[in-house]
C-alpha positions as a printed NumPy array, in Angstrom:
array([[  70.349,   64.818, -131.114],
       [  73.344,   66.153, -129.18 ],
       [  76.218,   67.904, -130.89 ],
       [  79.333,   65.772, -131.56 ],
       [  82.179,   65.924, -129.088],
       [  84.678,   66.028, -131.955],
       [  84.077,   67.145, -135.514],
       [  86.572,   67.068, -138.374],
       [  85.632,   68.865, -141.579],
       [  87.686,   68.622, -144.765],
       [  91.105,   68.113, -143.148],
       [  94.058,   68.304, -145.492],
       [  97.698,   67.815, -144.546],
       [ 100.735,   67.723, -146.817],
       [ 104.462,   67.214, -146.378],
       [ 105.961,   68.979, -149.356],
       [ 104.374,   67.433, -152.452],
       [ 103.047,   64.419, -150.524],
       [  99.401,   64.536, -149.473],
       [  99.046,   62.739, -146.149],
       [  95.435,   63.644, -145.313],
       [  93.007,   64.44 , -148.098],
       [  89.568,   65.897, -147.278],
       [  89.054,   63.927, -144.058],
       [  85.727,   64.476, -142.285],
       [  84.562,   62.629, -139.185],
       [  82.035,   63.12 , -136.396],
       [  82.597,   61.55 , -132.966],
       [  79.977,   61.623, -130.224],
       [  80.631,   61.216, -126.505],
       [  81.09 ,   57.528, -125.687],
       [  82.057,   56.529, -129.222],
       [  84.997,   54.215, -129.857],
       [  86.326,   54.907, -133.349],
       [  88.89 ,   52.481, -134.757],
       [  91.078,   53.66 , -137.633],
       [  92.287,   50.785, -139.792],
       [  94.347,   50.665, -142.967],
       [  97.806,   49.936, -144.254],
       [ 100.894,   51.618, -142.829],
       [ 101.221,   55.061, -144.364],
       [  97.484,   55.506, -144.892],
       [  97.341,   58.542, -142.586],
       [  96.063,   57.067, -139.304],
       [  98.821,   58.377, -137.036],
       [  98.939,   61.756, -138.767],
       [  95.206,   62.157, -138.242],
       [  95.581,   61.532, -134.509],
       [  98.501,   63.948, -134.289],
       [  96.455,   66.63 , -136.032],
       [  93.573,   66.168, -133.586],
       [  96.023,   66.585, -130.685],
       [  97.471,   69.675, -132.42 ],
       [ 100.909,   68.1  , -132.676],
       [ 100.658,   68.753, -136.417],
       [  99.138,   71.78 , -138.147],
       [  96.523,   71.131, -140.807],
       [  96.829,   72.896, -144.151],
       [  93.078,   73.142, -144.609],
       [  89.897,   72.155, -142.816],
       [  88.455,   72.56 , -139.341],
       [  88.724,   70.619, -136.073],
       [  86.066,   71.308, -133.443],
       [  86.125,   69.963, -129.889],
       [  82.774,   70.303, -128.138],
       [  81.831,   73.027, -130.636],
       [  85.048,   75.045, -130.245],
       [  87.295,   75.385, -133.293],
       [  90.613,   74.158, -131.915],
       [  92.385,   74.227, -135.303],
       [  92.356,   78.038, -135.21 ],
       [  96.032,   79.153, -135.068],
       [  95.143,   81.509, -132.209],
       [  94.096,   78.598, -129.962],
       [  96.665,   77.606, -127.329],
       [  97.377,   73.889, -127.962],
       [  98.42 ,   73.395, -124.333],
       [  94.89 ,   74.226, -123.202],
       [  93.434,   71.821, -125.754],
       [  95.744,   69.015, -124.595],
       [  94.354,   69.371, -121.089],
       [  91.148,   67.962, -122.591],
       [  92.668,   65.336, -124.909],
       [  94.841,   62.434, -123.807],
       [  97.191,   60.748, -126.25 ],
       [  99.089,   57.474, -125.888],
       [ 101.865,   56.714, -128.359],
       [ 103.256,   53.485, -129.769],
       [ 106.641,   54.129, -128.129],
       [ 105.222,   54.862, -124.632],
       [ 107.056,   58.253, -124.371],
       [ 107.447,   57.974, -120.595],
       [ 110.004,   60.247, -118.953],
       [ 112.938,   57.892, -118.194],
       [ 114.269,   59.966, -115.284],
       [ 110.933,   59.948, -113.427],
       [ 109.319,   57.152, -111.437],
       [ 106.017,   55.644, -112.512],
       [ 104.195,   57.753, -109.93 ],
       [ 105.931,   60.965, -110.988],
       [ 105.204,   60.255, -114.669],
       [ 101.518,   59.95 , -113.821],
       [ 101.278,   63.008, -111.562],
       [ 103.356,   65.492, -113.551],
       [ 100.608,   66.805, -115.854],
       [  97.826,   66.982, -113.233],
       [ 100.158,   68.996, -110.978],
       [ 101.909,   71.207, -113.529],
       [  99.052,   71.737, -115.976],
       [  95.856,   71.253, -114.009],
       [  97.069,   72.719, -110.736],
       [  96.348,   69.733, -108.501],
       [  98.245,   69.437, -105.251],
       [ 100.773,   66.632, -104.965],
       [  98.428,   64.778, -102.593],
       [  95.458,   65.098, -104.97 ],
       [  97.482,   64.014, -107.999],
       [  99.035,   61.066, -106.168],
       [  95.677,   59.875, -104.853],
       [  94.276,   59.887, -108.391],
       [  97.367,   58.124, -109.768],
       [  97.44 ,   55.452, -107.045],
       [  93.766,   54.607, -107.686],
       [  94.392,   54.059, -111.403],
       [  97.721,   52.272, -111.006],
       [  96.192,   49.89 , -108.455],
       [  93.178,   49.316, -110.662],
       [  95.302,   48.287, -113.639],
       [  97.712,   46.052, -111.735],
       [ 100.599,   48.489, -111.46 ],
       [ 100.424,   49.445, -107.79 ],
       [ 103.606,   47.606, -106.851],
       [ 105.614,   49.485, -109.494],
       [ 104.96 ,   53.101, -108.43 ],
       [ 108.53 ,   53.76 , -107.295],
       [ 110.215,   52.151, -110.303],
       [ 111.641,   53.939, -113.318],
       [ 110.376,   52.928, -116.786],
       [ 113.494,   50.942, -117.674],
       [ 112.646,   48.513, -114.847],
       [ 109.298,   47.619, -116.454],
       [ 108.326,   45.345, -119.325],
       [ 106.977,   46.849, -122.525],
       [ 103.436,   45.922, -121.588],
       [ 103.806,   47.503, -118.161],
       [ 105.254,   50.672, -119.683],
       [ 102.336,   50.922, -122.084],
       [  99.857,   50.443, -119.249],
       [ 101.631,   53.218, -117.332],
       [ 101.337,   55.425, -120.418],
       [  97.59 ,   54.745, -120.481],
       [  97.275,   55.539, -116.78 ],
       [  99.275,   58.735, -117.252],
       [  96.806,   59.879, -119.911],
       [  93.816,   58.917, -117.753],
       [  95.162,   60.805, -114.733],
       [  94.364,   64.047, -116.578],
       [  90.732,   62.876, -116.963],
       [  90.548,   63.719, -120.674],
       [  87.311,   64.221, -122.569],
       [  88.822,   62.346, -125.513],
       [  91.493,   59.648, -125.578],
       [  93.669,   59.084, -128.678],
       [  95.585,   55.801, -128.975],
       [  98.193,   55.446, -131.695],
       [  99.03 ,   51.788, -132.439],
       [  99.599,   51.219, -128.722],
       [ 100.199,   47.467, -129.108],
       [ 102.409,   47.586, -132.21 ],
       [ 105.707,   47.579, -130.281],
       [ 104.673,   44.872, -127.804],
       [ 105.452,   41.173, -127.768],
       [ 102.302,   39.191, -128.645],
       [ 101.863,   37.844, -125.101],
       [ 101.75 ,   41.392, -123.713],
       [  99.131,   42.737, -126.127],
       [  96.182,   41.253, -124.261],
       [  96.957,   43.067, -120.996],
       [  96.954,   46.441, -122.718],
       [  93.845,   45.751, -124.799],
       [  92.009,   44.596, -121.656],
       [  92.358,   48.103, -120.248],
       [  91.046,   49.651, -123.459],
       [  88.074,   47.248, -123.434],
       [  87.311,   48.276, -119.869],
       [  87.512,   51.956, -120.737],
       [  85.232,   51.43 , -123.736],
       [  82.687,   49.621, -121.561],
       [  82.699,   52.603, -119.193],
       [  81.882,   55.017, -122.006],
       [  85.303,   56.618, -122.524],
       [  85.383,   58.431, -125.864],
       [  88.306,   57.078, -127.878],
       [  89.841,   57.182, -131.325],
       [  92.464,   54.527, -131.915],
       [  94.652,   53.534, -134.803],
       [  95.075,   49.783, -134.656],
       [  96.115,   46.661, -136.542],
       [  94.167,   44.486, -134.077],
       [  91.186,   43.655, -136.285],
       [  89.39 ,   41.31 , -133.895],
       [  89.656,   43.942, -131.186],
       [  88.233,   46.602, -133.52 ],
       [  85.393,   44.28 , -134.47 ],
       [  84.504,   43.679, -130.805],
       [  84.954,   47.125, -129.282],
       [  84.429,   49.833, -131.923],
       [  81.212,   51.723, -132.419],
       [  82.596,   52.964, -135.759],
       [  85.386,   51.631, -137.961],
       [  87.077,   53.925, -140.496],
       [  89.158,   52.43 , -143.293],
       [  91.84 ,   54.865, -144.451],
       [  93.605,   54.626, -147.784],
       [  96.023,   57.194, -149.238],
       [  95.037,   59.808, -146.673],
       [  91.277,   59.491, -147.145],
       [  88.56 ,   57.836, -145.102],
       [  87.457,   55.574, -147.913],
       [  84.747,   53.841, -145.914],
       [  83.281,   54.109, -142.423],
       [  80.488,   52.368, -140.583],
       [  79.643,   49.885, -137.803],
       [  82.093,   46.987, -137.41 ],
       [  79.588,   44.435, -138.716],
       [  79.245,   46.333, -141.967],
       [  82.93 ,   47.124, -142.497],
       [  84.214,   43.647, -141.674],
       [  81.406,   41.542, -143.154],
       [  79.966,   43.659, -145.972],
       [  82.532,   46.268, -147.051],
       [  81.312,   48.4  , -149.928],
       [  84.673,   49.471, -151.353],
       [  86.952,   47.148, -153.31 ],
       [  90.042,   48.556, -151.575],
       [  88.514,   47.782, -148.18 ],
       [  87.845,   44.215, -149.296],
       [  91.408,   43.852, -150.558],
       [  92.836,   45.121, -147.262],
       [  90.653,   42.84 , -145.161],
       [  91.472,   39.833, -147.353],
       [  95.125,   40.334, -146.396],
       [  94.66 ,   40.831, -142.658],
       [  91.685,   38.595, -141.807],
       [  91.256,   34.85 , -142.236],
       [  88.629,   34.339, -144.931],
       [  88.827,   37.967, -146.02 ],
       [  86.591,   39.155, -143.197],
       [  83.718,   36.838, -143.952]])
């Protein structure tokens, strides 16, 4: 059995007296799609930010491909060359065109030439229906288009691991499907992903593992069929009864 691509062991994170992550452990193998579900404030976004080293953990270990990246001596910029993250609020640079947003990191961080970076970006933008928008600035795009650009920007760096933080939460309902279609395609291709989501039907269809978080802990994790149809924990059942017709039956 191969070693996990990502391993979290006993992560703990606090803000003052508030415990946000409490003894979180998780193993993610290459090709896994892990969906984090749970109420707002359960720790999903904080967990993703800790994996991307945007937040320091107070205790515990994060390993990426066997390397302890939570060590304070590790340069987070080098780690982020291997991890892509897409945020709820897009976080595109407003003063740059779509093409420049997508080529900035490959050129500045990975050392690609402008021609190499633009070739890679054009291929992905064309593939996901954004080819005609390369010269536009983000404020000329719809929310769904901006989120697709944010996904392409992350993919242009060819990350080993992709983190998606509630990427449909700020979108109008009719735009959600376009963004999720890209994620489905990436999952089918074997892209390793961890995503925080409120889209339960999507998690049921696409995830290899679903983790239910409550009060900063992974209270229950398993295959989608088990979590959604036969949850073991009462709190999981209560959550699903609120967000799924028929309580997940």
